[in-house]
C-alpha positions as CSV (number, residue, x, y, z in Angstrom):
1,M,-31.8,-40.0,-9.3
2,T,-35.3,-38.8,-10.3
3,T,-37.4,-35.8,-9.3
4,A,-41.1,-35.2,-9.4
5,A,-43.1,-32.2,-8.1
6,E,-42.0,-28.8,-9.2
7,P,-40.0,-26.7,-6.6
8,V,-41.9,-23.6,-5.6
9,A,-40.6,-20.0,-5.3
10,I,-42.0,-18.3,-2.2
11,A,-41.8,-14.5,-2.1
12,V,-40.0,-12.8,0.8
13,P,-41.2,-9.2,0.9
14,G,-39.4,-6.3,2.5
15,L,-36.4,-5.3,0.3
16,S,-36.6,-1.8,-1.1
17,S,-34.6,-2.6,-4.3
18,A,-33.0,-5.4,-6.3
19,G,-30.2,-7.4,-4.6
20,E,-27.1,-7.9,-6.8
21,A,-25.5,-10.6,-4.6
22,I,-26.6,-12.8,-1.7
23,A,-24.7,-14.9,0.9
24,R,-25.4,-16.8,4.1
25,G,-23.8,-15.1,7.1
26,A,-22.3,-16.7,10.2
27,D,-25.5,-15.7,12.1
28,D,-27.6,-18.0,9.8
29,A,-29.3,-15.1,8.2
30,M,-29.2,-14.2,4.5
31,W,-27.3,-11.0,3.6
32,I,-27.9,-9.1,0.4
33,A,-26.1,-6.2,-1.4
34,E,-28.5,-3.7,-2.9
35,P,-26.5,-1.3,-5.2
36,A,-29.4,1.0,-6.3
37,D,-29.2,4.5,-4.9
38,P,-28.8,5.2,-2.0
39,G,-27.5,1.6,-1.7
40,A,-28.0,-0.8,1.2
41,I,-26.8,-4.0,2.8
42,A,-29.9,-6.1,3.9
43,R,-30.1,-8.8,6.5
44,V,-33.0,-11.3,6.2
45,T,-33.8,-14.0,8.8
46,T,-35.3,-17.3,7.8
47,A,-38.6,-16.1,9.3
48,G,-38.6,-13.2,6.7
49,V,-37.6,-10.3,9.0
50,V,-35.8,-7.8,6.9
51,T,-33.3,-5.2,8.2
52,E,-31.7,-2.8,5.8
53,F,-28.5,-0.9,6.6
54,K,-28.9,2.0,4.1
55,G,-26.3,4.3,2.6
56,G,-26.3,7.8,4.0
57,T,-27.8,6.7,7.3
58,T,-25.5,3.9,8.3
59,H,-22.0,4.9,9.6
60,N,-19.2,4.3,7.0
61,L,-21.8,3.4,4.3
62,S,-22.2,6.5,2.2
63,A,-25.1,7.3,0.0
64,N,-24.8,6.1,-3.6
65,G,-21.9,3.9,-2.7
66,D,-23.0,1.1,-5.0
67,P,-22.4,-1.9,-2.7
68,S,-21.9,-5.1,-4.7
69,G,-20.2,-8.5,-4.8
70,L,-21.1,-9.4,-1.2
71,V,-19.4,-12.6,0.3
72,A,-19.0,-14.1,3.7
73,S,-15.5,-14.4,5.1
74,G,-14.0,-14.5,8.6
75,G,-17.4,-14.3,10.4
76,A,-18.4,-11.0,8.7
77,L,-19.7,-9.9,5.2
78,W,-17.5,-8.1,2.7
79,F,-18.5,-6.1,-0.3
80,A,-17.2,-3.7,-2.9
81,L,-18.0,0.0,-2.9
82,S,-17.7,2.9,-5.4
83,G,-17.3,0.6,-8.3
84,G,-14.7,-1.5,-6.5
85,E,-12.4,1.4,-5.5
86,D,-13.1,0.6,-1.8
87,L,-14.0,-2.4,0.3
88,G,-16.7,-2.6,3.0
89,R,-17.0,-5.0,5.9
90,I,-20.2,-5.4,7.9
91,T,-20.4,-7.5,11.1
92,T,-23.5,-9.6,11.8
93,A,-24.4,-6.8,14.3
94,G,-24.5,-4.3,11.5
95,T,-21.2,-2.4,12.2
96,V,-19.6,-1.2,8.9
97,T,-15.9,-0.6,8.3
98,R,-14.6,0.9,5.1
99,F,-11.2,0.3,3.5
100,G,-9.6,2.2,0.6
101,L,-7.6,0.0,-1.8
102,E,-3.9,0.9,-2.4
103,G,-3.0,2.4,-5.8
104,D,-5.3,2.7,-8.9
105,H,-6.9,-0.7,-8.6
106,R,-10.5,-1.8,-8.7
107,A,-12.0,-5.0,-7.1
108,T,-14.2,-6.8,-9.6
109,S,-15.2,-9.8,-7.4
110,L,-14.6,-11.1,-3.9
111,A,-14.3,-14.5,-2.2
112,G,-13.5,-16.0,1.2
113,G,-10.5,-18.2,0.7
114,P,-9.8,-21.6,2.1
115,D,-6.9,-20.0,4.1
116,G,-9.4,-17.8,6.0
117,R,-8.3,-14.6,4.1
118,L,-10.4,-12.4,1.8
119,W,-9.4,-12.6,-1.9
120,M,-10.4,-10.5,-4.8
121,T,-10.0,-10.2,-8.6
122,V,-8.5,-6.8,-9.5
123,E,-8.7,-4.6,-12.6
124,G,-5.4,-2.7,-13.1
125,D,-5.1,0.9,-14.3
126,H,-2.6,2.9,-16.4
127,G,-1.3,-0.2,-18.2
128,D,-0.9,-2.3,-15.0
129,P,-1.9,-6.0,-15.5
130,D,-5.1,-7.3,-13.9
131,A,-4.5,-9.6,-10.9
132,V,-5.9,-11.9,-8.3
133,A,-5.0,-10.5,-4.9
134,R,-5.0,-11.7,-1.3
135,I,-6.1,-9.2,1.3
136,N,-3.5,-9.1,4.1
137,G,-5.3,-6.9,6.6
138,G,-6.5,-3.3,6.4
139,N,-6.2,-2.0,2.9
140,T,-3.0,-3.9,1.9
141,A,-3.1,-6.7,-0.6
142,T,-0.7,-9.1,-2.3
143,P,-1.4,-9.3,-6.1
144,F,-0.7,-12.3,-8.3
145,T,-0.5,-11.7,-12.0
146,S,1.0,-14.7,-13.7
147,G,-0.7,-15.1,-17.1
148,L,-2.9,-12.0,-16.7
149,S,-2.8,-8.9,-18.8
150,S,-4.4,-5.5,-18.7
151,S,-7.3,-6.9,-20.8
152,S,-7.9,-10.1,-18.9
153,N,-10.8,-8.6,-16.9
154,P,-11.0,-11.4,-14.2
155,R,-14.4,-12.0,-12.6
156,S,-16.5,-14.6,-10.6
157,L,-13.9,-15.5,-8.0
158,I,-14.9,-18.5,-5.9
159,A,-13.4,-21.0,-3.4
160,G,-13.1,-24.5,-5.0
161,A,-13.6,-27.9,-3.4
162,D,-9.9,-28.6,-4.0
163,G,-8.5,-25.9,-1.5
164,A,-7.7,-23.4,-4.3
165,L,-9.6,-20.4,-5.7
166,W,-11.0,-20.2,-9.3
167,F,-11.9,-17.3,-11.5
168,A,-13.1,-16.5,-15.0
169,E,-11.2,-14.5,-17.5
170,S,-14.0,-12.5,-19.2
171,G,-11.5,-10.6,-21.5
172,G,-8.5,-11.9,-23.3
173,S,-8.9,-15.5,-24.5
174,G,-11.7,-16.3,-22.0
175,R,-10.1,-18.9,-19.8
176,I,-10.7,-20.2,-16.3
177,G,-7.8,-19.6,-13.9
178,R,-6.9,-21.5,-10.7
179,V,-4.9,-19.9,-8.0
180,T,-3.5,-21.6,-4.9
181,T,-3.3,-19.9,-1.6
182,T,0.4,-19.3,-2.2
183,G,-0.4,-17.5,-5.4
184,V,0.5,-20.1,-8.1
185,I,-1.8,-19.5,-11.1
186,T,-2.6,-22.1,-13.8
187,W,-5.1,-21.9,-16.7
188,T,-7.7,-24.0,-18.5
189,D,-9.0,-23.0,-21.9
190,V,-12.8,-23.5,-22.1
191,G,-13.4,-22.1,-25.5
192,G,-15.0,-18.8,-24.4
193,A,-15.6,-16.5,-21.6
194,P,-17.6,-18.0,-18.7
195,S,-20.3,-15.8,-17.0
196,A,-20.4,-17.6,-13.6
197,L,-18.5,-20.3,-11.6
198,A,-19.5,-22.6,-8.8
199,A,-18.0,-25.5,-6.9
200,G,-20.8,-28.1,-7.6
201,P,-21.7,-31.8,-7.7
202,L,-19.0,-34.5,-8.0
203,D,-16.4,-32.2,-6.3
204,S,-16.1,-30.4,-9.7
205,L,-15.9,-26.9,-10.9
206,W,-19.0,-25.8,-13.0
207,Y,-19.3,-22.8,-15.2
208,A,-22.0,-21.1,-17.3
209,R,-21.4,-20.0,-20.9
210,G,-24.2,-18.7,-23.1
211,V,-27.4,-20.7,-22.4
212,S,-25.5,-23.8,-21.1
213,V,-23.7,-25.0,-18.0
214,F,-20.5,-27.1,-18.2
215,R,-18.5,-29.2,-15.9
216,L,-14.8,-28.4,-16.1
217,G,-13.0,-31.1,-18.2
218,D,-16.3,-32.2,-19.8
219,P,-17.4,-30.6,-23.1
220,T,-20.9,-31.9,-22.7
221,P,-23.3,-28.9,-22.4
222,F,-26.2,-28.9,-20.0
223,S,-28.8,-26.6,-21.6
224,A,-30.5,-24.2,-19.2
225,G,-32.9,-22.7,-21.8
226,S,-31.7,-19.2,-21.1
227,A,-28.4,-17.7,-19.9
228,P,-27.8,-18.4,-16.2
229,G,-26.8,-15.4,-14.1
230,A,-25.3,-17.0,-11.1
231,L,-24.6,-20.6,-9.9
232,A,-24.6,-22.2,-6.4
233,T,-24.7,-25.7,-4.8
234,G,-27.9,-26.6,-3.0
235,P,-28.5,-28.6,0.1
236,D,-29.8,-31.4,-2.1
237,G,-26.3,-31.8,-3.7
238,A,-27.4,-30.4,-7.0
239,L,-26.2,-27.3,-8.9
240,W,-28.7,-24.4,-9.0
241,G,-28.6,-21.4,-11.4
242,T,-30.6,-18.2,-11.8
243,L,-32.6,-17.8,-15.0
244,L,-35.0,-15.3,-16.7
245,G,-38.3,-16.3,-15.0
246,G,-37.0,-19.2,-13.0
247,V,-34.1,-21.5,-11.9
248,V,-32.2,-24.4,-13.4
249,R,-31.2,-27.4,-11.4
250,I,-28.5,-29.9,-12.4
251,E,-28.4,-33.2,-10.4
252,P,-25.1,-35.0,-9.7
253,D,-25.9,-37.5,-12.5
254,G,-26.3,-34.6,-15.0
255,T,-30.1,-34.6,-15.2
256,T,-31.2,-31.0,-15.9
257,H,-34.5,-29.4,-14.8
258,A,-35.7,-25.8,-15.5
259,H,-38.2,-24.7,-12.8
260,R,-40.4,-21.6,-13.1
261,T,-43.1,-22.1,-10.5
262,G,-43.7,-18.9,-8.4
263,V,-41.1,-16.7,-10.2
264,P,-42.8,-13.7,-11.8
265,S,-42.8,-13.8,-15.6
266,G,-40.0,-11.7,-17.0
267,A,-38.1,-11.5,-13.6
268,Q,-34.3,-12.1,-13.9
269,G,-32.6,-14.0,-11.1
270,L,-29.5,-12.2,-10.0
271,G,-27.9,-13.9,-7.0
272,I,-28.5,-17.3,-5.5
273,A,-27.3,-19.1,-2.3
274,A,-28.3,-22.0,-0.1
275,G,-30.0,-21.0,3.2
276,P,-29.9,-22.5,6.6
277,D,-33.6,-23.5,6.2
278,G,-32.9,-26.1,3.5
279,H,-34.1,-23.7,0.7
280,M,-32.3,-21.8,-2.1
281,W,-32.6,-18.0,-1.8
282,M,-32.6,-16.0,-5.0
283,T,-32.6,-12.2,-5.6
284,L,-34.6,-10.8,-8.5
285,D,-34.4,-7.6,-10.6
286,R,-38.0,-6.7,-9.8
287,V,-40.7,-7.0,-7.1
288,P,-40.7,-9.0,-4.8
289,Y,-36.9,-8.8,-5.2
290,L,-36.3,-11.9,-3.1
291,V,-37.7,-15.5,-3.1
292,R,-36.8,-18.7,-1.4
293,V,-37.1,-21.9,-3.4
294,T,-38.1,-25.3,-2.0
295,V,-35.6,-28.0,-2.5
296,P,-36.1,-31.8,-3.0
297,P,-34.9,-34.0,-0.1
298,R,-31.5,-35.6,-0.3
299,V,-30.7,-39.3,0.0
300,E,-27.1,-40.4,0.4
301,G,-25.2,-43.6,1.1
302,A,-28.0,-46.1,0.5
303,Q,-26.9,-49.7,1.5
304,A,-28.6,-53.0,1.8
305,V,-27.4,-55.2,4.7
306,E,-29.0,-58.3,6.3
307,G,-32.5,-57.8,5.1
308,A,-32.7,-54.0,5.5
309,V,-31.8,-50.8,3.6
310,T,-30.2,-47.9,5.2
311,A,-29.5,-44.3,4.1
312,M,-28.9,-40.8,5.3
313,V,-31.8,-38.6,4.5
314,T,-32.0,-34.8,4.6
315,A,-35.6,-33.4,4.5
316,N,-34.5,-29.8,3.6
317,G,-37.1,-28.1,5.7
318,L,-40.3,-29.9,4.6
319,E,-42.0,-32.9,6.0
320,T,-40.5,-36.0,4.3
321,E,-41.6,-39.6,4.0
322,V,-39.0,-42.2,3.2
323,H,-39.9,-45.5,1.4
324,A,-38.0,-48.7,0.8
325,E,-39.0,-50.2,-2.6
326,L,-38.3,-53.5,-4.2
327,R,-38.0,-54.0,-8.0
328,Q,-40.5,-56.5,-9.4
329,P,-39.9,-59.0,-12.2
330,D,-41.7,-56.6,-14.6
331,G,-39.4,-53.8,-13.7
332,S,-41.9,-51.9,-11.6
333,W,-41.2,-50.9,-8.0
334,L,-43.3,-52.0,-5.0
335,S,-43.2,-50.2,-1.6
336,A,-41.8,-52.4,1.2
337,G,-42.3,-50.0,4.0
338,S,-41.9,-46.3,5.0
339,V,-40.9,-44.1,7.8
340,S,-41.0,-40.3,8.5
341,A,-37.7,-38.3,8.3
342,G,-39.3,-35.2,9.8
343,A,-38.8,-31.7,8.4
344,G,-35.3,-30.8,9.6
345,T,-32.2,-29.6,7.7
346,S,-29.7,-32.2,9.1
347,A,-29.0,-35.6,7.6
348,L,-30.7,-38.3,9.6
349,P,-30.0,-42.1,9.5
350,V,-33.0,-44.2,8.2
351,T,-33.3,-48.0,8.4
352,L,-36.1,-49.9,6.8
353,A,-36.5,-53.6,7.2
354,L,-37.2,-55.8,4.1
355,R,-39.2,-58.8,5.3
356,G,-40.4,-62.0,3.6
357,L,-37.9,-62.0,0.8
358,S,-37.5,-65.1,-1.3
359,P,-34.1,-66.6,-1.7
360,G,-31.9,-65.0,-4.4
361,R,-30.8,-61.5,-5.4
362,H,-33.1,-58.5,-5.0
363,A,-32.8,-54.9,-6.1
364,A,-33.9,-52.3,-3.6
365,R,-33.9,-48.5,-3.5
366,V,-34.7,-45.7,-1.0
367,R,-37.1,-43.0,-2.1
368,A,-37.7,-39.8,-0.1
369,T,-40.7,-37.6,-0.9
370,N,-41.7,-34.1,0.3
371,A,-43.8,-31.2,-1.1
372,A,-40.7,-30.2,-3.2
373,G,-40.4,-33.4,-5.1
374,T,-38.9,-36.9,-5.0
375,A,-35.3,-37.9,-4.6
376,T,-34.2,-41.5,-5.3
377,S,-30.9,-43.0,-4.3
378,A,-29.0,-45.4,-6.5
379,T,-30.3,-48.9,-6.6
380,V,-28.7,-51.4,-4.2
381,E,-28.5,-55.2,-4.4
382,L,-29.0,-57.7,-1.6
383,A,-28.9,-61.4,-1.5
384,V,-31.1,-63.9,0.5
385,A,-29.5,-67.3,1.2
386,Q,-31.3,-70.5,0.2
387,P,-32.3,-72.5,3.3
388,P,-31.1,-76.1,3.6
389,T,-33.2,-78.5,1.5
390,D,-32.8,-81.5,3.9
391,P,-33.0,-80.3,7.5
392,P,-31.9,-82.8,10.1
393,T,-34.6,-84.8,11.8
394,D,-35.3,-83.6,15.3
395,P,-34.6,-86.3,18.0
396,P,-37.6,-87.4,20.1
397,P,-38.3,-85.0,22.9
398,A,-36.8,-85.9,26.3
399,P,-39.1,-86.3,29.2
400,P,-39.7,-83.0,31.0
401,A,-37.3,-82.4,33.9
402,P,-38.8,-81.4,37.2
403,P,-39.0,-77.7,37.6
404,A,-35.9,-76.1,39.3
405,P,-36.3,-73.6,42.1
406,T,-36.2,-70.1,40.8
407,P,-32.9,-68.5,41.9
408,T,-32.8,-65.1,43.4
409,P,-31.4,-62.7,40.8
410,T,-28.1,-61.1,41.6
411,P,-28.0,-57.4,40.9
412,T,-25.5,-56.5,38.2
413,A,-23.9,-53.1,37.8
414,D,-24.0,-51.2,34.6
415,P,-20.8,-51.6,32.6
416,V,-18.3,-48.7,33.0
417,P,-15.7,-47.8,30.4
418,V,-12.0,-47.8,31.4
419,Q,-9.8,-45.1,29.9
420,G,-7.5,-46.4,27.3
421,K,-8.7,-50.0,27.7
422,T,-12.5,-50.4,27.1
423,V,-15.5,-48.4,25.8
424,V,-19.2,-49.2,26.5
425,L,-21.5,-49.7,23.6
426,T,-25.3,-49.4,23.9
427,A,-27.5,-50.3,21.0
428,G,-29.3,-47.4,19.3
429,T,-31.3,-48.3,16.2
430,G,-31.2,-51.3,13.8
431,T,-28.5,-54.0,14.1
432,V,-25.0,-53.4,15.4
433,R,-22.3,-56.0,15.2
434,I,-18.9,-56.2,17.1
435,R,-15.7,-58.0,16.3
436,A,-13.2,-57.8,19.2
437,P,-9.5,-57.9,18.5
438,G,-8.3,-61.5,17.8
439,Q,-11.9,-62.7,16.9
440,S,-12.7,-64.0,13.4
441,G,-16.4,-63.3,13.5
442,Y,-18.9,-60.7,14.6
443,T,-21.3,-60.8,17.5
444,T,-24.6,-58.9,17.6
445,L,-24.9,-56.2,20.3
446,D,-28.0,-56.9,22.4
447,A,-27.4,-55.0,25.6
448,A,-24.9,-52.5,27.0
449,S,-21.5,-54.1,26.8
450,N,-17.9,-53.4,27.7
451,V,-15.8,-53.6,24.5
452,P,-12.0,-53.5,24.3
453,V,-10.4,-50.6,22.3
454,G,-9.3,-51.8,18.9
455,A,-12.6,-53.5,18.3
456,L,-14.3,-53.3,14.9
457,I,-17.8,-51.9,15.1
458,D,-20.3,-52.4,12.2
459,T,-23.2,-49.9,12.3
460,T,-24.0,-50.2,8.6
461,A,-27.5,-51.2,9.4
462,G,-28.0,-49.2,12.6
463,S,-26.5,-46.9,15.2
464,V,-24.8,-47.2,18.5
465,V,-24.2,-45.0,21.6
466,L,-20.4,-45.2,22.4
467,S,-19.3,-44.1,25.9
468,S,-15.6,-43.7,26.9
469,R,-13.9,-42.5,30.0
470,V,-11.8,-39.2,29.9
471,G,-10.1,-37.8,33.0
472,G,-12.6,-39.2,35.5
473,R,-15.8,-38.5,33.6
474,T,-17.8,-40.4,31.0
475,Q,-18.5,-39.0,27.6
476,S,-21.0,-40.4,25.0
477,G,-21.6,-40.0,21.3
478,T,-23.9,-41.6,18.8
479,F,-22.4,-43.1,15.6
480,G,-23.8,-45.1,12.7
481,G,-23.9,-45.7,9.0
482,G,-20.8,-47.8,8.5
483,K,-17.8,-49.7,9.9
484,F,-15.2,-48.2,12.1
485,R,-12.4,-49.3,14.5
486,V,-12.4,-47.6,17.9
487,R,-9.3,-46.5,19.7
488,Q,-8.4,-44.2,22.6
489,E,-5.3,-42.1,22.7
490,R,-3.4,-41.4,25.9
491,G,-5.0,-38.0,26.5
492,G,-8.5,-39.5,26.3
493,M,-9.3,-38.6,22.7
494,T,-11.6,-41.4,21.3
495,A,-10.8,-42.0,17.7
496,L,-13.0,-43.8,15.2
497,T,-11.2,-44.9,12.0
498,L,-13.3,-45.8,9.0
499,A,-12.9,-49.5,8.0
500,G,-13.8,-51.7,5.1
501,E,-12.2,-52.1,1.7
502,L,-13.1,-49.9,-1.2
503,D,-13.3,-51.1,-4.8
504,C,-11.4,-48.5,-6.8
505,R,-10.9,-50.6,-9.9
506,P,-12.4,-49.2,-13.2
507,R,-16.2,-49.5,-13.1
508,A,-16.4,-52.1,-15.8
509,T,-13.9,-54.3,-14.0
510,A,-15.7,-53.9,-10.7
511,A,-19.1,-54.6,-12.2
512,A,-17.9,-57.9,-13.6
513,S,-16.7,-59.1,-10.2
514,A,-18.7,-61.8,-8.5
515,K,-18.6,-59.9,-5.2
516,P,-18.1,-56.2,-5.9
517,K,-17.0,-54.1,-3.0
518,P,-18.4,-50.6,-2.2
519,R,-16.8,-47.5,-3.7
520,K,-17.5,-45.4,-0.6
521,R,-17.4,-45.9,3.2
522,R,-18.7,-43.5,5.7
523,V,-19.6,-42.9,9.4
524,W,-21.8,-40.2,10.8
525,G,-21.7,-39.0,14.4
526,A,-23.5,-36.8,16.9
527,D,-22.2,-35.7,20.4
528,S,-22.3,-32.8,22.8
529,G,-19.0,-31.6,24.1
530,G,-17.1,-34.9,24.0
531,R,-13.5,-35.6,22.8
532,F,-14.1,-37.6,19.6
533,Q,-12.4,-37.9,16.3
534,T,-13.3,-39.6,13.0
535,H,-10.4,-40.7,10.8
536,G,-10.8,-41.0,7.1
537,K,-8.0,-41.9,4.7
538,S,-7.0,-38.3,4.0
539,S,-8.3,-36.2,6.9
540,V,-9.2,-36.2,10.6
541,A,-12.3,-34.5,12.0
542,T,-12.3,-33.4,15.7
543,V,-15.7,-32.5,17.0
544,R,-16.9,-29.6,19.1
545,G,-20.4,-30.8,20.1
546,T,-22.0,-31.4,16.7
547,R,-23.4,-33.7,14.1
548,W,-21.2,-34.6,11.2
549,S,-20.2,-37.3,8.8
550,T,-16.9,-38.6,7.4
551,E,-16.8,-40.3,4.0
552,D,-14.0,-42.0,2.1
553,T,-14.2,-42.5,-1.7
554,C,-11.6,-43.6,-4.2
555,T,-10.5,-40.0,-4.7
556,G,-10.5,-38.5,-1.3
557,T,-12.2,-37.9,2.1
558,R,-15.1,-35.5,2.7
559,V,-16.2,-34.2,6.1
560,R,-19.7,-32.8,6.1
561,V,-21.1,-30.8,9.1
562,T,-24.8,-30.5,9.7
563,Q,-24.8,-29.1,13.2
564,G,-22.2,-27.2,15.2
565,A,-18.6,-27.0,14.0
566,V,-15.8,-29.5,13.3
567,S,-12.0,-29.0,13.2
568,V,-10.7,-30.9,10.1
569,K,-7.0,-31.6,9.6
570,P,-6.3,-32.6,6.0
571,A,-3.2,-34.8,5.7
572,G,0.0,-32.7,5.6
573,K,-1.9,-29.4,6.1
574,R,-3.2,-27.2,8.9
575,A,-6.5,-27.8,10.6
576,V,-9.5,-25.7,9.4
577,L,-12.8,-25.1,11.1
578,V,-15.9,-26.3,9.2
579,R,-19.3,-25.0,10.3
580,A,-22.8,-26.4,9.9
581,G,-24.0,-26.5,6.3
582,H,-20.5,-26.8,4.9
583,S,-18.1,-29.6,4.0
584,I,-14.4,-30.0,3.1
585,F,-13.0,-32.5,0.6
586,T,-9.3,-33.7,0.8
587,R,-7.9,-35.6,-2.1
588,H,-5.8,-38.7,-1.4
589,R,-2.1,-38.0,-1.6
590,R,-0.3,-40.1,-4.2
């Protein structure tokens, strides 16, 4: 993946002091903890409207309360007060509740856990060991102390992509700890105390130490030029970190960029978080105190099928142009067409036809460009068959037959789905193919058709509107981006199961294969209030009127929500609700 134009930091005026932490709230506003006297919790809309709930004037928020460590959990925002001796909770309407912690403990960092509970790292007192604690409700907590001592000084608690929580031991031997939601703690020695953690690209844990960023399990340092203060994953799939006078961005392939455009010289970035507008939001230690940083577009799942390239493109809030390019014999790339992907924040399917290709193998790629830079997907290969060299000779034309009378057309009714037996497919974009149960080949969908449940639908190069019957009414959803088998359960739930083999052999072995298979399979969907599910290998996503995607890889299943909310049930676990802008990854069970 390559990037071009420099991301730009845009000032958001209105804060009265520096923000120590920033988080996206359930109301799609950005919330900020300002510890400087008298202290405040600020709410900032994507339009830049700032509301500050100040200490001394807001009920339950005392003056000089030093609010810090703000995180989102359970639909509200939580923060530490009085140096961590108390906890504060503020609703999106601005109502503050204060909780005193039991005993002589002090919260050092907070995180919303994958179990829906609030978690914190705790500094003990009077010789008590430090701990990681789960808040049970009110001011009661369950501490977990395995491997921790009174000098461990745990910090930087986050929720990981693996369903556990992770934290840094800034004292003691400087390890990284992992705690499950049942309280089992394990440790990884990383050779020094990390200063920040984040669940980042490649479903990995990333941490900062000194002037470098590391991926857990990989000793290769990614130099940031100066010490990162905070880390967060961006809507482009890259890892972002705050720097002195700028930001650092690490792409999934490890390419590192330091950006300083628009950040005042000498300003230190403090907190950073992805916003609902497709930008990264960063707090600073000096005026203007808050900036939002433009983000390159994101290109995912590029594939080449039957003379076209397809991909899912996220514009990240800026007008985006998508190009299909073909590699030339000299190694250069030539544009083969383009289309606009708009300026939204949701992933959109894009299909670009590649016409006039000569027989043989071709390399193609998808490139998306906006004012924040250029993102290029991985190169894909496509083959064009050689036409027959000796076509059969056409027989002499038969004499023309006399014209037949034109028959009166018979009106035909639109196809109607039958619950549990058939669904109706209507072509959306691109090419859609169908293989009914018992058939050996595919047919191309040209018009609205009744299709039996159990059919295999190939939307790799397009999208389809699928209608099914539930309790006397017809529901419809739009699906695309891959292959799936459609079924309908007795209660009417329409289930789409991802299909197609994955090549999970070692990369060297797969590359040597004459016909390598893909290492991913995915389907995206959009509906409004229907009863639809998408089934990956390790989780099931049940929609609630939304736009989402389900992707299988060799290691697990990821459900990503770009609009609305999706109930995701990982195999063998309870269902969790995933909201827009978030995703959940479930590893395959061995």
